[in-house]
C-alpha positions in Angstrom: 0.0 0.0 0.0 1.3 3.4 -0.8 1.9 5.7 2.2 -0.1 8.9 2.4 1.4 11.9 0.8 2.9 14.4 3.1 3.5 18.0 1.9 5.4 20.7 3.7 5.8 23.9 1.8 3.8 26.8 0.7 1.9 27.9 -2.3 1.5 31.6 -3.2 -2.0 32.5 -4.3 -3.1 35.8 -5.8 -6.8 36.3 -5.3 -8.6 39.6 -4.7 -11.3 39.1 -2.0 -12.9 41.8 0.1 -13.1 40.9 3.8 -16.6 40.9 5.1 -18.3 40.6 1.7 -21.5 38.6 2.0 -22.1 35.7 -0.4 -24.5 37.0 -3.0 -27.9 35.4 -3.3 -28.0 33.4 -6.5 -30.9 31.7 -8.3 -30.6 28.1 -9.2 -29.5 28.8 -12.8 -27.1 31.6 -12.3 -23.4 31.0 -13.0 -20.1 32.8 -13.0 -16.6 32.1 -14.5 -13.5 30.8 -12.7 -10.2 31.3 -14.4 -7.2 29.4 -13.0 -3.6 29.6 -14.1 -0.6 27.9 -12.4 3.1 27.9 -12.7 3.9 25.2 -13.7 0.9 24.4 -15.8 -0.9 21.1 -15.8 -2.4 21.2 -12.3 -5.8 19.6 -11.7 -8.5 22.0 -10.6 -11.5 20.7 -8.7 -14.6 22.8 -7.7 -16.6 21.4 -4.8 -14.9 18.0 -5.4 -16.7 17.6 -8.7 -16.2 19.8 -11.7 -12.6 19.6 -13.0 -10.2 21.2 -15.3 -6.4 21.3 -16.1 -4.6 24.6 -15.8 -4.7 26.9 -17.6 -8.5 26.5 -17.4 -11.7 28.5 -17.5 -14.7 26.9 -15.8 -18.4 28.0 -15.8 -19.5 27.2 -12.2 -22.6 27.9 -10.2 -22.7 31.2 -8.4 -22.1 31.2 -4.6 -19.4 30.1 -2.2 -17.2 27.4 -3.9 -14.3 25.4 -2.6 -11.5 25.1 -5.2 -8.7 22.5 -4.9 -5.5 22.7 -7.0 -3.1 19.7 -7.1 -0.2 18.5 -9.2 2.2 15.5 -8.6 5.3 16.6 -6.7 3.8 19.9 -5.6 1.9 21.1 -2.5 -1.9 20.9 -2.8 -3.9 24.1 -2.2 -7.5 24.5 -1.2 -9.2 27.9 -1.5 -12.8 29.1 -1.0 -13.9 31.7 -3.5 -17.1 33.7 -4.0 -18.6 33.4 -7.5 -21.0 36.2 -8.4 -23.7 35.8 -11.1 -22.1 36.6 -14.5 -18.9 37.6 -12.7 -15.3 36.4 -13.2 -12.9 35.3 -10.5 -9.2 34.8 -11.4 -6.7 32.6 -9.5 -3.0 32.9 -10.3 -0.9 30.3 -8.4 2.8 29.6 -8.1 3.1 26.0 -7.2 6.0 25.0 -5.0 7.7 21.7 -4.9 7.0 19.3 -2.0 10.0 18.8 0.2 9.0 15.3 1.1 8.6 12.2 -1.0 5.3 12.0 -2.9 4.9 8.2 -3.5 7.0 5.3 -2.3 6.7 1.6 -2.8 8.9 -1.5 -2.3 9.7 -2.8 -5.7 12.0 -5.2 -7.4 13.5 -8.5 -6.2 15.5 -6.6 -3.6 12.4 -5.0 -2.1 14.1 -1.6 -2.0 11.9 1.4 -1.3 11.5 3.4 -4.5 10.2 6.9 -5.3 8.0 7.8 -8.2 9.4 10.7 -10.2 6.6 12.4 -12.1 6.6 13.1 -15.8 7.5 16.6 -17.0 10.2 19.1 -17.8 13.1 20.1 -15.5 16.1 22.4 -15.7 19.1 20.3 -16.6 22.7 21.3 -17.2 26.4 20.9 -16.5 26.7 24.3 -14.8 24.9 26.4 -12.3 22.1 28.6 -13.6 21.2 26.1 -16.3 18.1 26.9 -18.4 18.0 23.8 -20.6 14.5 22.3 -20.2 14.5 18.5 -20.6 11.3 16.4 -20.7 11.3 13.0 -19.0 8.6 10.3 -18.7 7.6 9.1 -15.3 10.1 6.6 -13.7 11.0 5.0 -10.4 14.3 5.4 -8.5 15.6 3.8 -5.4 15.1 6.0 -2.4 18.4 4.9 -1.0 21.8 3.7 -2.3 22.0 -0.1 -2.5 23.3 -1.3 0.9 25.7 -4.0 1.9 22.8 -6.0 3.3 20.9 -5.9 0.0 24.1 -6.7 -1.9 24.8 -9.7 0.3 21.5 -11.3 -0.7 22.4 -10.8 -4.3 25.8 -12.4 -3.9 24.3 -15.4 -2.0 21.7 -16.1 -4.6 23.8 -16.0 -7.7 27.3 -16.5 -6.4 28.6 -13.1 -7.5 32.1 -12.1 -6.4 32.7 -10.0 -3.3 33.2 -6.3 -3.7 36.5 -4.7 -2.8 36.5 -3.7 0.9 34.0 -6.4 1.7 36.0 -7.5 4.7 36.8 -4.0 5.9 34.7 -3.0 9.0 35.0 0.6 7.9 32.9 -0.1 4.8 31.0 -3.4 5.3 28.3 -2.5 7.9 24.8 -3.7 6.7 23.2 -0.2 6.5 26.1 1.4 4.7 26.0 1.8 0.9 27.9 -1.0 -0.8 31.2 0.3 -2.2 34.1 -1.3 -4.2 31.6 -2.3 -6.9 32.4 -1.8 -10.6 29.9 -0.6 -13.2 29.7 -4.2 -14.4 28.9 -5.3 -10.8 26.1 -2.6 -10.6 24.6 -3.8 -13.9 24.6 -7.4 -12.7 22.8 -6.5 -9.4 20.3 -4.3 -11.2 19.4 -7.2 -13.6 19.1 -9.6 -10.7 16.7 -7.2 -9.0 14.6 -6.8 -12.2 15.7 -3.2 -12.5 18.3 -1.1 -14.4 20.8 1.7 -13.6 19.3 5.2 -14.0 20.3 7.3 -16.9 22.3 10.3 -16.1 19.4 12.6 -16.9 17.0 10.6 -14.7 19.5 10.7 -11.9 19.8 14.5 -12.2 16.0 15.1 -12.1 15.6 12.9 -9.1 18.4 14.8 -7.4 17.5 18.4 -8.1 13.8 18.5 -9.0 12.6 20.9 -11.7 14.0 24.3 -10.6 17.7 23.9 -11.4 18.9 24.0 -7.8 22.6 23.5 -6.9 22.1 20.9 -4.1 19.2 18.5 -3.5 17.9 20.7 -0.7 18.4 24.1 -2.4 21.0 26.6 -3.5 22.8 27.3 -0.2 25.4 24.9 1.2 24.3 23.0 4.3 27.3 21.4 6.1 25.0 19.1 8.1 22.8 18.0 5.2 25.1 15.4 3.6 28.2 13.3 4.1 31.1 15.2 2.6 34.7 16.1 3.3 35.0 19.0 5.7 31.3 19.0 6.6 29.6 18.7 10.0 28.3 15.2 9.4 30.3 13.3 12.0 31.3 10.5 9.6 34.8 9.6 8.4 33.6 7.2 5.7 30.2 6.2 4.1 27.3 6.9 6.4 24.3 4.5 6.8 21.9 5.4 4.0 19.2 7.9 4.9 21.3 9.5 7.7 20.5 13.1 6.4 16.8 13.5 6.0 17.2 17.3 5.8 19.3 16.8 2.7 16.6 14.9 0.7 15.9 15.9 -2.8 12.5 17.6 -3.7 11.1 14.1 -4.3 12.4 12.6 -1.1 15.3 10.7 -2.6 18.2 10.4 -0.1 21.9 10.9 -0.3 22.0 12.4 -3.8 24.9 14.7 -2.6 27.9 13.0 -1.1 28.1 9.7 0.7 29.2 7.7 -2.4 29.5 8.4 -6.1 26.7 6.6 -8.0 27.2 4.7 -11.3 24.7 5.7 -14.0 24.0 3.9 -17.3 25.5 6.4 -19.7 28.7 6.7 -21.5 30.3 10.2 -21.4 30.2 12.4 -24.4 33.3 12.0 -26.4 35.1 12.4 -29.7 34.0 9.6 -32.0 37.6 8.7 -32.6 38.4 8.2 -28.9 38.5 4.7 -27.5 36.3 5.2 -24.4 33.8 2.4 -24.8 34.8 1.0 -21.3 34.2 4.4 -19.5 31.1 5.2 -17.6 29.9 8.1 -15.4 29.4 8.5 -11.7 27.2 11.3 -10.2 26.8 13.1 -6.9 30.2 13.1 -5.2 31.2 11.2 -2.0 32.2 11.4 1.6 35.7 12.2 0.4 34.7 15.2 -1.7 34.4 18.8 -0.5 31.2 20.9 -0.9 32.2 21.9 -4.4 32.3 18.3 -5.4 28.9 17.1 -4.2 26.7 19.4 -6.2 23.9 17.8 -8.3 26.0 18.7 -11.4 29.1 16.8 -10.0 30.3 14.2 -12.5 33.2 11.7 -12.5 34.3 9.2 -15.1 35.8 5.8 -14.6 36.5 2.5 -16.3 33.7 -0.1 -16.1 36.0 -2.3 -14.0 37.0 0.4 -11.5 36.3 -0.4 -7.9 36.8 2.2 -5.1 35.7 2.9 -1.5 33.9 6.0 -2.7 31.8 4.4 -5.5 28.3 2.8 -5.1 25.0 2.9 -7.0 21.2 2.8 -6.9 18.7 1.4 -9.3 15.8 2.6 -11.4 12.6 1.3 -13.1 10.4 2.5 -15.9 7.1 3.9 -14.6 4.4 3.5 -13.5 
């Protein structure tokens, strides 16, 4: 069963109402017009839990006191009472704000990892701060947490896969820590076993930063206690147990997208067609050994598919819904 959505941010509503105005008397056939615009567009508008539209929308509704509800996946839901005068027009202009807590989570895949549904739509993507490149993605699922040692142990036991580097090192092998010392090939094998895949680089970035082009998963200002990084105030000298920094969650509630461990993604890096880099893949998000500059959502590293290191792990993804 999907847990109930929790939303914890504000929506700015522009609506002109005069305090103390009485609801006008209206005959059974009188109507007025309700115009609703939202940023971003595509929000569902419900009037009195019945009549519906998708922003931008113009609805002819019965005159009188009406309750309007505006909702969109990944954003806070707003309810507003408005007075519709006979033959009058009421305009609502809304700036929808992202929810700061996960929208929908389920346990999916053979590993039964908790996954977060990332809604369909455009987001600001780029390799630098202040990016304005809008990229459209279909809905997809992504693991809420990095794959842990406990999950990886089950995978190894079932198929006889080799141990990662550092598997015997107590600084890196605790059950709730993210598995490290895994190559890109190891990550692919795990994902296939679990019935999943590695996220694409663009999917990873949307899950990490939301739609508004932010620098870190939680916003644009550095937060030394919001992730596991070098020189921060996190209290860890190596990989932290997954989910240790709830205040550093992405807008969708995905955890540890900044720091902790680099995460393999499916893509090859862009390169000159003449270059021999077929065995090179990308990691995203920085690690516990990187300073604040290296754990931004745009942070990218490249490595051979056979590379194993104590700063590299991964998470999985699935097509939606």
